[in-house]
Steps between C-alpha positions, in 0.01 A plus 500: 500500500815422312745788518710326237211503252424865575867591446506317166180674388639843591830432323313408183269801524797734552671350195179529294466869593864562402418341164205737451206309646206729571467402864448847643262413783190643335174318438566508127826308541281190528459533123874455455481182709205384286710548187792307644278209600331497159845487341600216731186310399598525133873429536497229765728259312792743468542576869695319769260357762697662785477846338133447433437406863693805619294730276175351629615551858628853439193630321260346752703662781494831311120493477453399865747766619334763280171426672672499841668838437190672372211346697456557870550194720623273220818296513684269261532139614726238343466139608787269431813361650847572369452519125172304493212733418152410618304824470514877462207712610386839624302484825327777691432529873148358465617190315408599145756323282613538140715214366735679261703190415177333388420809290832462321458126441143542374605782268786284375255221419250731326604866468177598324271359768709592806575870470728633775363854470150372575624290793702793637198732479295238686767478769499878538123486547529214752762696696280812519660703222173568316613815316819340370308187398238705316768710325690191387190319376382807308846565356533142380140479375385226736141463612193674375 
């Protein structure tokens, strides 16, 4: 794990909260992240590549840490060396893994097809949080 990457992600997230970002540690905060990524998908030409990379890192860390804080036996894992990022994921004790950096990249490529709320609800289900997953899917109108 790269401590340097984690520190950068936390600095950005702290700044974003100070600027009013709705990153309050609740399941519904994933919708704020979805909105940010959708905005990044639309405005990709106006953003410095280094800022864009930092946002992708920070929001993927936020999602993985949210799962780690609220799901038993889950931890956030960042793979990389120095400032080179390879992966961000949430992993539980039995090996179930959710690749939050991939979620962000996929949503960036196609926000309509890769909904972070749906992915987050699936992760909750995979990590044994059935009631939270059901509440989120019903609230957001997913499923049948």
